[in-house]
DOPA-841542 format. One record per residue (C-alpha): residue in three letters; x, y negated, z negated. Coordinates in Angstrom, 2 decimals. Example, Ala and Ser with C-alpha at 12.3 -4.5 7.8 and 13.67 -1.06 7.14 Angstrom:
<rs>
(r Ala,(12.30,4.50,-7.80))
(r Ser,(13.67,1.06,-7.14))
</rs>
This chain:
<rs>
(r Met,(-0.15,0.03,0.03))
(r Glu,(1.74,-3.60,0.61))
(r Gly,(-0.02,-6.64,-0.82))
(r Ala,(-2.02,-7.09,-4.00))
(r Gly,(-2.02,-3.52,-3.92))
(r Leu,(1.12,-3.20,-5.33))
(r Met,(2.09,-3.24,-8.86))
(r Asp,(4.88,-2.38,-10.83))
(r Asp,(5.29,0.73,-13.35))
(r Ala,(4.41,-1.94,-16.72))
(r Thr,(1.33,-3.25,-15.36))
(r Ala,(-0.01,0.05,-13.98))
(r Leu,(0.39,1.73,-17.27))
(r Leu,(-1.05,-0.92,-18.86))
(r Ile,(-4.55,-0.62,-16.63))
(r Ser,(-4.09,2.92,-16.80))
(r Ala,(-3.75,3.09,-21.67))
(r Leu,(-6.69,0.11,-20.86))
(r Gly,(-9.20,2.94,-19.15))
(r Ala,(-8.39,5.58,-20.85))
(r Ile,(-8.82,4.43,-24.14))
(r Leu,(-11.49,1.37,-24.15))
(r Pro,(-14.03,3.63,-23.31))
(r Thr,(-13.35,6.48,-25.34))
(r Leu,(-13.69,4.92,-28.26))
(r Val,(-17.17,3.70,-27.73))
(r Tyr,(-18.20,6.84,-26.83))
(r Val,(-16.85,8.33,-30.26))
(r Ala,(-18.03,5.20,-31.08))
(r Ile,(-21.27,6.08,-29.48))
(r Leu,(-21.15,9.08,-31.76))
(r Trp,(-19.83,8.77,-34.65))
(r Trp,(-23.47,6.28,-34.74))
(r Leu,(-25.98,9.20,-33.29))
(r Asp,(-24.17,11.17,-36.62))
(r His,(-27.74,9.17,-37.94))
(r Phe,(-27.60,11.23,-40.99))
(r Glu,(-25.09,13.20,-42.89))
(r Lys,(-20.94,11.76,-40.86))
(r Glu,(-18.56,14.77,-40.35))
(r Pro,(-15.62,13.62,-42.67))
(r Arg,(-13.12,11.69,-40.94))
(r Arg,(-10.30,13.33,-41.12))
(r Leu,(-12.37,16.74,-39.13))
(r Leu,(-13.07,14.41,-36.39))
(r Leu,(-9.48,13.19,-36.29))
(r Thr,(-7.99,16.58,-36.08))
(r Ala,(-10.45,17.64,-33.47))
(r Phe,(-9.52,14.27,-31.39))
(r Ile,(-6.11,14.44,-31.66))
(r Trp,(-6.33,18.38,-30.68))
(r Gly,(-8.30,17.85,-27.45))
(r Ala,(-6.01,14.96,-26.66))
(r Leu,(-2.80,16.58,-27.25))
(r Pro,(-2.26,20.10,-27.92))
(r Ala,(-5.50,20.66,-25.19))
(r Ala,(-4.34,18.79,-22.60))
(r Phe,(-0.61,20.40,-22.71))
(r Leu,(-1.43,23.96,-23.63))
(r Ser,(-4.22,23.50,-20.44))
(r Leu,(-1.67,21.24,-18.10))
(r Ile,(1.47,24.05,-18.53))
(r Ala,(-1.66,27.00,-19.22))
(r Glu,(-2.93,26.47,-14.96))
(r Arg,(0.63,25.09,-13.53))
(r Gly,(1.80,28.71,-14.12))
(r Leu,(-0.95,30.44,-12.79))
(r Val,(-1.31,28.47,-9.59))
(r Pro,(1.37,30.73,-7.95))
(r Pro,(-0.10,33.13,-7.51))
(r Leu,(-2.95,31.99,-6.53))
(r Ser,(-0.61,31.07,-2.68))
(r Ser,(-1.15,34.25,-1.10))
(r Leu,(-5.19,33.09,-0.39))
(r Gly,(-4.00,29.56,1.40))
(r Ala,(-3.51,26.25,0.63))
(r Ser,(-7.34,25.05,0.85))
(r Ala,(-8.62,28.34,-1.03))
(r Ala,(-6.09,28.50,-4.17))
(r Glu,(-6.93,24.41,-4.11))
(r Leu,(-10.44,25.49,-4.34))
(r Met,(-10.53,28.66,-7.08))
(r Ser,(-7.76,26.65,-8.66))
(r Ser,(-10.19,23.66,-9.52))
(r Ser,(-13.37,25.09,-9.37))
(r Val,(-12.52,28.95,-11.99))
(r Leu,(-8.74,28.71,-12.82))
(r Ala,(-9.45,24.48,-14.35))
(r Pro,(-12.62,25.27,-15.88))
(r Val,(-11.45,28.22,-17.81))
(r Val,(-8.03,27.67,-19.45))
(r Glu,(-9.71,23.61,-20.71))
(r Glu,(-12.35,24.97,-21.56))
(r Leu,(-10.48,28.02,-23.77))
(r Ala,(-7.72,25.29,-24.79))
(r Lys,(-10.23,22.96,-26.52))
(r Gly,(-12.51,25.20,-27.68))
(r Leu,(-10.26,26.58,-29.58))
(r Ala,(-9.99,24.42,-32.06))
(r Val,(-13.29,23.48,-32.52))
(r Leu,(-13.87,27.26,-33.35))
(r Leu,(-10.74,26.86,-35.49))
(r Leu,(-12.95,23.97,-37.03))
(r Phe,(-15.88,26.44,-37.68))
(r Ile,(-13.56,28.99,-39.17))
(r Phe,(-11.68,27.08,-41.62))
(r Ala,(-14.09,23.43,-42.05))
(r His,(-17.34,26.21,-42.61))
(r Ser,(-18.20,24.32,-45.10))
(r Glu,(-19.68,21.03,-43.28))
(r Phe,(-20.52,22.98,-39.95))
(r Asp,(-23.91,22.77,-40.83))
(r Asp,(-26.48,23.30,-37.30))
(r Thr,(-26.42,22.37,-33.82))
(r Leu,(-25.17,18.27,-34.13))
(r Asp,(-22.96,19.01,-36.44))
(r Gly,(-21.39,21.12,-33.63))
(r Ile,(-22.01,18.97,-30.69))
(r Ile,(-20.18,16.29,-32.17))
(r Tyr,(-16.94,18.27,-32.91))
(r Ala,(-17.14,19.87,-29.27))
(r Ala,(-17.47,16.33,-27.75))
(r Thr,(-14.52,14.58,-30.50))
(r Val,(-12.74,17.11,-28.51))
(r Gly,(-13.73,16.49,-25.78))
(r Phe,(-13.30,12.65,-25.26))
(r Gly,(-9.94,13.29,-27.23))
(r Phe,(-9.60,15.99,-23.99))
(r Ala,(-10.42,13.80,-21.17))
(r Met,(-8.59,10.42,-22.73))
(r Thr,(-4.93,12.57,-22.05))
(r Glu,(-5.72,13.84,-18.98))
(r Asn,(-7.31,10.25,-17.52))
(r Leu,(-4.36,8.53,-18.48))
(r Leu,(-2.39,11.06,-16.26))
(r Tyr,(-5.10,11.22,-13.75))
(r Phe,(-4.67,7.53,-12.96))
(r Met,(-0.81,7.06,-13.77))
(r Arg,(-1.16,9.10,-10.02))
(r Ser,(-3.43,7.12,-8.48))
(r Ser,(-1.44,4.20,-9.33))
(r Ser,(1.74,5.45,-8.14))
(r Thr,(-0.06,6.60,-4.37))
(r Gly,(-3.02,4.24,-3.95))
(r Gly,(-1.86,0.91,-6.16))
(r Leu,(-4.49,-1.49,-8.06))
(r Glu,(-7.61,-0.17,-5.51))
(r Thr,(-7.22,3.03,-5.42))
(r Leu,(-6.99,3.06,-9.52))
(r Thr,(-9.17,0.52,-10.01))
(r Phe,(-12.25,3.57,-7.84))
(r Thr,(-10.56,5.87,-10.17))
(r Ile,(-10.64,4.52,-13.09))
(r Leu,(-14.25,3.81,-12.31))
(r Met,(-15.44,7.51,-11.32))
(r Arg,(-13.51,9.35,-14.38))
(r Ala,(-13.91,7.13,-17.06))
(r Phe,(-17.28,6.24,-16.65))
(r Ile,(-19.35,8.36,-14.20))
(r Phe,(-17.54,11.13,-14.66))
(r Gly,(-16.64,9.72,-18.53))
(r Met,(-18.97,12.01,-20.99))
(r Asn,(-17.56,15.54,-18.78))
(r His,(-15.24,16.75,-21.30))
(r Ala,(-16.98,16.36,-24.08))
(r Leu,(-20.68,17.75,-22.25))
(r Phe,(-18.82,20.86,-21.12))
(r Thr,(-17.42,21.70,-24.55))
(r Ser,(-20.55,20.44,-25.83))
(r Val,(-22.39,24.00,-24.61))
(r Phe,(-20.23,25.60,-26.77))
(r Gly,(-20.86,23.15,-30.04))
(r Ala,(-24.07,23.89,-29.83))
(r Thr,(-24.32,27.12,-30.15))
(r Leu,(-21.73,27.52,-32.77))
(r Gly,(-23.79,25.02,-34.66))
(r Tyr,(-27.29,27.04,-34.40))
(r Val,(-26.12,29.79,-35.60))
(r Gln,(-25.49,28.56,-39.06))
(r Thr,(-28.95,28.33,-38.89))
(r Leu,(-29.51,32.18,-37.92))
(r Lys,(-29.28,34.68,-40.97))
(r Arg,(-28.65,37.66,-39.40))
(r Gly,(-28.36,39.78,-36.47))
(r Leu,(-26.28,40.53,-33.33))
(r Arg,(-26.90,36.48,-32.20))
(r Arg,(-24.94,35.37,-34.31))
(r Phe,(-22.24,36.43,-31.95))
(r Thr,(-23.24,36.54,-28.69))
(r Leu,(-24.76,33.28,-28.64))
(r Pro,(-21.35,30.78,-28.97))
(r Val,(-20.06,33.43,-26.00))
(r Trp,(-22.39,32.83,-23.72))
(r Gly,(-22.02,28.87,-24.69))
(r Leu,(-18.48,29.41,-24.04))
(r Leu,(-19.53,30.26,-20.81))
(r Gly,(-22.20,28.49,-19.85))
(r Gly,(-19.27,25.99,-20.80))
(r Met,(-16.94,26.72,-17.82))
(r Leu,(-20.54,27.58,-15.71))
(r Leu,(-21.08,23.38,-15.68))
(r His,(-17.50,22.81,-15.78))
(r Gly,(-16.41,24.92,-12.62))
(r Ile,(-20.13,23.19,-11.37))
(r His,(-18.83,20.09,-11.33))
(r Asn,(-15.17,20.99,-9.87))
(r Leu,(-16.24,22.49,-6.78))
(r Phe,(-18.85,20.20,-5.70))
(r Ala,(-16.32,17.38,-6.23))
(r Ser,(-13.35,18.83,-4.26))
(r Leu,(-15.99,19.83,-1.86))
(r Ala,(-16.91,15.48,-1.44))
(r Ser,(-14.04,15.15,1.17))
(r Lys,(-15.51,18.41,3.59))
(r Met,(-18.85,17.32,2.96))
(r Cys,(-20.43,13.79,1.55))
(r Phe,(-23.72,15.26,0.22))
(r Ser,(-21.91,17.22,-2.99))
(r Val,(-20.13,14.40,-4.73))
(r Val,(-23.66,13.48,-5.26))
(r Val,(-24.79,17.19,-6.55))
(r Ser,(-21.66,16.70,-8.87))
(r Ile,(-22.99,14.02,-10.43))
(r Ser,(-26.37,14.83,-10.64))
(r Ser,(-25.40,17.96,-12.41))
(r Asp,(-23.77,16.67,-14.84))
(r Trp,(-25.81,13.30,-15.81))
(r Ala,(-28.62,16.40,-16.40))
(r Gly,(-26.68,18.08,-18.41))
(r Val,(-25.74,14.80,-20.58))
(r Leu,(-29.77,13.79,-20.40))
(r Val,(-30.18,17.74,-21.67))
(r Leu,(-27.59,17.29,-24.28))
(r Leu,(-29.25,13.80,-25.74))
(r Val,(-32.90,16.02,-26.08))
(r Val,(-31.57,18.79,-28.01))
(r Met,(-28.99,15.89,-30.65))
(r Ala,(-32.43,14.34,-30.82))
(r Leu,(-34.00,17.61,-32.14))
(r Ala,(-31.48,18.08,-33.68))
(r Leu,(-31.36,15.29,-35.61))
(r Arg,(-35.44,16.04,-36.56))
(r Lys,(-35.02,18.91,-38.01))
(r Glu,(-32.47,17.58,-40.35))
(r Gln,(-34.94,14.96,-41.15))
(r His,(-37.28,17.30,-41.87))
(r Trp,(-34.80,19.60,-44.23))
(r Ile,(-34.23,15.77,-46.26))
(r Ile,(-38.12,15.89,-46.35))
(r Val,(-38.55,18.97,-47.23))
(r Arg,(-35.93,20.27,-49.53))
(r Leu,(-35.85,16.41,-51.89))
(r Arg,(-38.94,16.66,-52.22))
(r Pro,(-38.57,18.65,-55.27))
(r Glu,(-35.64,16.11,-56.83))
(r Val,(-37.90,14.17,-57.55))
(r Gly,(-40.10,16.10,-59.65))
(r Ser,(-37.11,17.04,-61.70))
(r Gly,(-35.70,13.95,-61.99))
(r Leu,(-32.53,14.23,-59.83))
(r Leu,(-34.51,11.62,-57.09))
(r Ser,(-36.51,8.62,-57.80))
(r Glu,(-39.51,7.85,-55.25))
(r Glu,(-37.75,5.06,-54.02))
(r Glu,(-34.55,7.15,-53.25))
(r Tyr,(-36.23,9.27,-51.73))
(r His,(-37.91,8.01,-49.34))
(r Met,(-35.43,6.05,-48.29))
(r Leu,(-32.78,8.83,-47.78))
(r Ser,(-35.78,10.48,-45.69))
(r Ser,(-35.54,7.36,-42.91))
(r Tyr,(-32.48,6.42,-41.06))
(r Arg,(-33.96,2.35,-40.97))
(r Lys,(-34.39,2.52,-45.27))
(r Arg,(-30.99,4.42,-45.11))
(r Thr,(-30.07,1.34,-43.17))
(r Ala,(-31.80,-0.97,-45.09))
(r Ala,(-30.18,-0.14,-48.73))
(r Trp,(-26.43,-0.20,-47.00))
(r Trp,(-26.70,-3.50,-46.09))
(r Arg,(-28.50,-4.83,-49.60))
(r Ala,(-25.85,-3.29,-50.95))
(r Arg,(-22.61,-4.11,-48.53))
(r Ser,(-24.64,-7.88,-49.71))
(r His,(-22.22,-6.41,-53.35))
(r Gly,(-19.77,-5.38,-52.55))
(r Arg,(-17.60,-3.47,-50.24))
(r Arg,(-17.26,-1.16,-54.48))
(r Glu,(-21.54,-0.72,-53.73))
(r Ala,(-21.89,0.21,-50.24))
(r Arg,(-18.97,3.04,-50.51))
(r Gln,(-20.80,4.69,-53.98))
(r Phe,(-23.97,4.15,-51.88))
(r Thr,(-22.70,5.86,-49.06))
(r Arg,(-21.35,8.97,-51.34))
(r Phe,(-24.70,9.07,-52.96))
(r Thr,(-26.35,8.63,-49.06))
(r Gln,(-23.98,11.90,-47.89))
(r Leu,(-24.44,14.66,-51.32))
(r Ala,(-28.62,13.82,-51.40))
(r Thr,(-28.63,14.34,-48.06))
(r Glu,(-25.68,17.58,-48.35))
(r Leu,(-27.68,18.59,-50.55))
(r Ala,(-31.20,19.38,-48.83))
(r Phe,(-28.42,21.24,-46.20))
(r Lys,(-27.68,23.73,-48.66))
(r Leu,(-30.89,24.09,-50.18))
(r Glu,(-31.93,25.50,-46.31))
(r Gln,(-29.68,27.27,-46.33))
(r Gly,(-29.64,28.99,-49.11))
(r Asp,(-26.82,28.02,-50.70))
(r Gln,(-27.67,27.10,-55.10))
(r Ala,(-24.15,26.97,-56.15))
(r Arg,(-23.33,24.45,-53.84))
(r Ala,(-26.02,22.73,-54.56))
(r Asp,(-26.03,23.27,-57.90))
(r Lys,(-22.30,21.59,-58.03))
(r Leu,(-24.28,18.82,-55.63))
(r Arg,(-26.83,17.63,-58.19))
(r Ala,(-24.43,17.15,-61.11))
(r Glu,(-22.05,14.55,-58.87))
(r Ile,(-25.51,12.71,-57.83))
(r Ala,(-26.44,12.73,-61.35))
(r Lys,(-22.90,11.11,-62.17))
(r Leu,(-22.94,9.11,-59.29))
(r Arg,(-26.66,7.99,-59.65))
(r Gly,(-27.00,5.36,-62.00))
(r Ala,(-23.84,3.75,-59.88))
(r Val,(-25.46,2.81,-57.65))
(r Phe,(-29.32,2.24,-58.18))
(r Asp,(-30.54,0.12,-60.92))
(r Gln,(-34.45,0.71,-62.99))
(r Gly,(-36.28,-0.04,-59.35))
(r Gly,(-34.51,2.25,-56.81))
(r Arg,(-32.91,-0.84,-54.99))
(r Ala,(-29.18,-0.54,-54.40))
(r Cys,(-27.35,-3.01,-56.67))
</rs>
């Protein structure tokens, strides 16, 4: 490229980094907000994000480079198509899914339901996408200049910006869902189907994106399948949020009768809108009060979830913690201090 299309390395790196990082921060912030009732521990979310951004991304890169040569016997075009539509989805979803599985095993108590599975898996996916996008953006800037880089950022960071989160969330959702099952073979088979489903969605996207240069409509198919998947995922998240709210309403009602919670506290805990208003009242009195209020709502929500799961031992410990904290958060009328 000549003229305006040329960029020095520092400018290319800056634009590429901003194009990879800023949209990712927005997506992660939205994901954090969507988890209304029980925020996942930040240390676990940070772990999930870092895994996606570093180990998963670079393990995938190494594995794909090592497995591509055997495909060369198929011919250049066929090898490229197989690599993008079969090899990449399998390798990348295994690399990302491993983090979600490890969180499920070693942070089992924080993996309560379908929504939790989606939150962790999407966080891994966003980390992976950020690193992959940065590499693609740098390559685009070196081969096509500013125009090509701008187009690549538009497509990968915005049009396809939620893809990796979507693909991995299919596996995460099934892992979270099995937490709500008491027993049965589905506890073992559903996550396998979830992993295969994520690979399939990934493969469909890559296949039709790869064929875009030969068939103009194929990119429309790719975009349509991706956004249809995102919409379905959002519906699943909305239904999961309603279920979590139902658990809070049903499981915390007896805690009012026992004296652990007041009527006002119960109604506040059952409504995201009322929680938010109460948090702002607490925040108006200082950061310490806001932190105490947040801790109170987290403990009460976890109590509802553990009662739903039948974990009576953990529920008793949570009741004791709530009883200690409650007086520091609410005054006699149940309003945030």
